[in-house]
C-alpha positions in Angstrom: 159.8 97.8 144.2 158.1 98.1 140.5 159.8 99.3 137.8 160.1 103.2 136.5 159.7 104.8 133.2 160.5 108.2 133.0 158.7 110.2 129.7 159.6 113.4 128.4 158.6 115.2 125.2 161.5 117.7 123.7 161.9 120.3 121.3 165.0 122.8 121.4 165.6 122.7 125.1 169.7 122.1 124.8 170.0 124.6 128.0 167.7 122.4 130.5 167.1 119.0 128.8 170.5 118.1 130.6 169.4 119.0 134.4 166.2 116.9 134.0 167.6 114.0 132.7 170.2 114.4 135.6 167.5 114.7 138.7 166.1 111.2 137.0 168.7 109.3 135.9 167.9 106.5 139.0 165.5 105.4 137.2 165.5 102.6 135.3 163.9 103.6 131.9 163.9 107.1 130.3 162.3 107.5 127.0 162.4 110.7 124.8 160.1 111.8 122.2 162.1 114.8 120.2 160.3 116.6 117.7 163.3 116.5 115.5 165.1 119.8 117.6 168.0 121.5 115.6 170.5 121.9 118.5 172.0 119.6 121.0 169.5 118.1 123.0 169.3 115.0 120.8 173.3 114.3 121.9 172.4 115.4 125.8 169.3 112.6 125.7 171.7 110.3 124.5 174.1 110.5 126.8 171.3 109.4 129.6 169.3 106.8 127.0 169.6 105.3 124.1 165.7 105.4 124.1 165.3 108.5 122.0 162.7 108.6 119.4 162.4 111.2 116.5 158.5 112.0 115.4 157.2 115.1 113.9 155.0 116.7 116.0 151.3 116.4 116.0 150.7 118.1 119.3 151.5 118.2 123.2 148.6 114.6 123.6 150.0 113.3 120.8 153.3 113.0 121.5 152.8 112.6 125.2 150.6 109.7 124.1 153.4 108.4 122.3 156.0 108.3 124.8 153.9 107.1 126.9 152.9 103.6 124.7 157.2 103.5 124.1 157.5 102.8 127.9 158.7 99.2 128.4 157.1 99.1 132.6 154.1 100.0 134.5 155.2 102.7 136.8 155.5 105.9 134.8 156.9 109.7 135.8 156.0 112.4 133.4 158.6 115.4 133.5 159.0 118.6 131.5 162.7 120.0 130.5 162.5 122.7 132.5 161.2 120.5 135.9 163.6 118.9 138.3 162.9 116.0 140.8 164.2 117.3 143.9 165.7 114.6 146.8 163.2 114.2 148.4 160.6 113.9 146.0 163.1 110.7 144.4 162.8 109.2 147.7 159.3 109.4 148.0 158.7 108.0 144.8 161.1 105.3 145.4 158.7 105.2 148.7 155.3 104.8 146.8 157.0 102.1 144.1 157.0 99.9 146.8 153.1 99.3 147.9 149.9 99.1 146.1 148.4 101.7 147.6 147.2 103.8 144.9 147.4 103.7 140.9 148.7 107.3 140.3 150.1 110.2 143.0 149.6 114.3 142.7 153.1 116.3 142.9 153.7 119.2 144.3 155.6 122.2 141.8 157.2 124.1 143.5 158.2 127.5 141.0 161.9 129.4 140.6 161.3 132.7 139.5 163.5 135.9 139.5 165.6 134.5 141.8 163.6 132.8 145.0 161.2 130.0 144.7 157.6 131.0 145.0 155.1 130.5 148.5 151.9 132.7 146.7 150.6 134.1 144.0 148.8 130.5 143.4 152.1 129.2 141.9 152.4 126.7 144.9 151.4 123.7 145.5 149.8 123.3 142.4 149.4 119.8 142.1 150.3 118.0 138.9 149.4 114.3 138.5 152.4 112.8 137.1 152.8 109.3 138.5 151.0 107.2 137.6 150.5 103.7 136.3 150.5 102.8 132.5 147.6 100.9 131.9 145.3 103.1 133.7 146.0 106.3 131.9 145.9 108.4 128.9 146.7 112.1 128.2 143.7 113.6 126.9 142.5 117.3 126.3 142.4 119.9 123.3 145.5 122.0 122.6 147.9 123.2 125.5 145.3 121.9 128.1 146.4 118.4 128.6 146.3 116.1 131.3 146.6 112.4 132.2 142.8 111.1 133.1 143.4 107.8 135.1 141.1 105.3 136.0 141.8 104.4 139.7 142.8 105.1 142.9 144.8 108.5 143.3 147.2 110.2 146.4 149.5 112.8 147.4 153.2 112.9 147.5 154.8 115.7 149.8 158.5 116.1 148.1 158.4 119.3 145.3 158.9 118.7 142.0 161.1 122.0 141.0 159.9 124.0 137.7 162.1 126.3 135.8 159.3 128.5 134.0 161.0 131.9 133.2 164.7 132.5 132.6 163.8 136.1 132.9 161.3 138.4 132.1 162.0 138.8 128.7 161.7 134.8 128.5 158.0 135.3 130.3 157.1 138.1 128.1 157.8 136.0 124.7 156.1 133.3 126.6 152.7 135.3 127.1 153.4 135.9 123.9 153.3 132.6 122.4 150.8 131.1 124.6 148.1 133.6 124.0 148.2 133.3 119.7 147.5 129.1 120.8 144.6 130.5 123.2 142.8 133.3 121.3 143.0 130.7 117.9 141.4 128.0 120.3 138.4 130.1 121.4 138.0 131.8 118.2 135.4 134.5 119.5 134.3 138.5 119.8 134.9 140.4 122.9 134.1 143.8 123.5 136.9 146.8 124.7 135.3 146.5 128.0 135.7 142.8 128.0 139.3 143.4 127.7 139.8 145.7 130.6 137.8 143.8 133.3 139.3 140.4 132.6 142.5 141.6 133.0 142.0 144.2 135.8 139.8 141.3 137.6 143.0 139.1 137.3 145.4 141.3 138.9 143.4 142.1 141.2 142.7 137.9 142.3 146.7 137.4 141.8 147.9 140.0 143.9 145.1 139.7 146.8 143.2 136.8 147.1 146.0 134.3 146.2 148.6 136.7 148.5 150.9 138.2 146.0 151.6 140.6 148.0 153.4 138.4 150.3 155.9 138.1 148.0 157.1 141.8 147.7 158.1 143.0 144.2 158.4 139.7 142.7 154.3 139.7 143.6 153.9 142.2 142.1 155.2 141.8 138.9 153.6 138.3 138.4 150.1 140.0 139.3 150.9 142.4 136.1 152.1 139.7 133.9 148.8 137.5 134.8 146.4 140.9 134.1 149.1 141.8 130.8 148.5 137.8 129.6 144.8 138.0 130.5 144.9 141.7 128.0 147.0 140.1 125.2 144.6 137.3 124.8 141.5 138.9 124.9 142.7 141.3 122.4 144.3 138.7 119.9 141.1 137.2 119.9 139.4 140.6 119.8 141.9 141.0 116.4 141.2 137.5 115.3 137.3 138.9 115.0 137.6 142.0 112.8 139.9 139.9 110.4 139.5 135.9 110.7 140.3 135.0 107.1 144.0 136.7 107.2 145.5 135.5 110.5 147.4 132.7 110.3 146.4 129.4 112.0 149.1 128.4 115.3 148.2 124.8 114.9 150.4 124.6 111.8 153.3 126.0 113.2 156.3 124.7 115.0 156.2 123.2 118.0 157.4 125.2 121.7 159.5 124.8 124.1 157.6 122.4 125.9 158.0 123.7 129.6 154.1 124.0 131.4 150.9 125.1 133.6 147.2 126.6 133.7 145.1 128.7 135.2 141.4 128.6 134.6 142.2 128.5 130.4 144.5 130.8 130.5 148.2 129.4 130.0 150.2 130.9 132.7 152.8 128.3 133.6 154.4 125.5 131.5 
């Protein structure tokens, strides 16, 4: 079996990082690139690996490529601090490393939200390219929309990557506030009132009906409402910036946010 390096980037993840690392402790190597956490993140990481590097925050793409460069092995598994490799996925990865059929694999990601696993609302299977050969891959993309670009053959795995995106509704709202600020800064264009309203309305309709969030019961209603709220706030912030573009703080100079990730139609919905 080919050797495997697991890469993570971190910033103040003391409440989640131990579970993430525990789920991949079977790997041959774990690489952590930390952006000078001020909590117990480093202490916890050093229980699982001696390859912990502190590097000033330079953006998601740069940090993840730095972690990639420090990996010793050809096969890479990228993990976020709020993700866990399921036992089924771990065994499937080990089997995949015994063959040379593909150069990378998409992995289905399942979200745990308000006490249960979400099946609908467009949140599953949410495939992510996370297992790949180092020599053929590179992280690319603007801002918070980074992705792996792989020059090679790609397959699909069936085992789930567990994603604990939100601790509770307050956490969800806080993350919406953070990421809509970044998204609005990146967009930097003016919008009209009807655009704000119609975009939010369509976001709810798409999530609740087209993505079948209604099958999730009350949670599906909440997810759809949050999706609409996120879109509304994003476009409202875009409008705000267009009214006073010189008086707003550039989010690029702010400290790194916690690393947890998913995107949907150019809007950050989960990380």
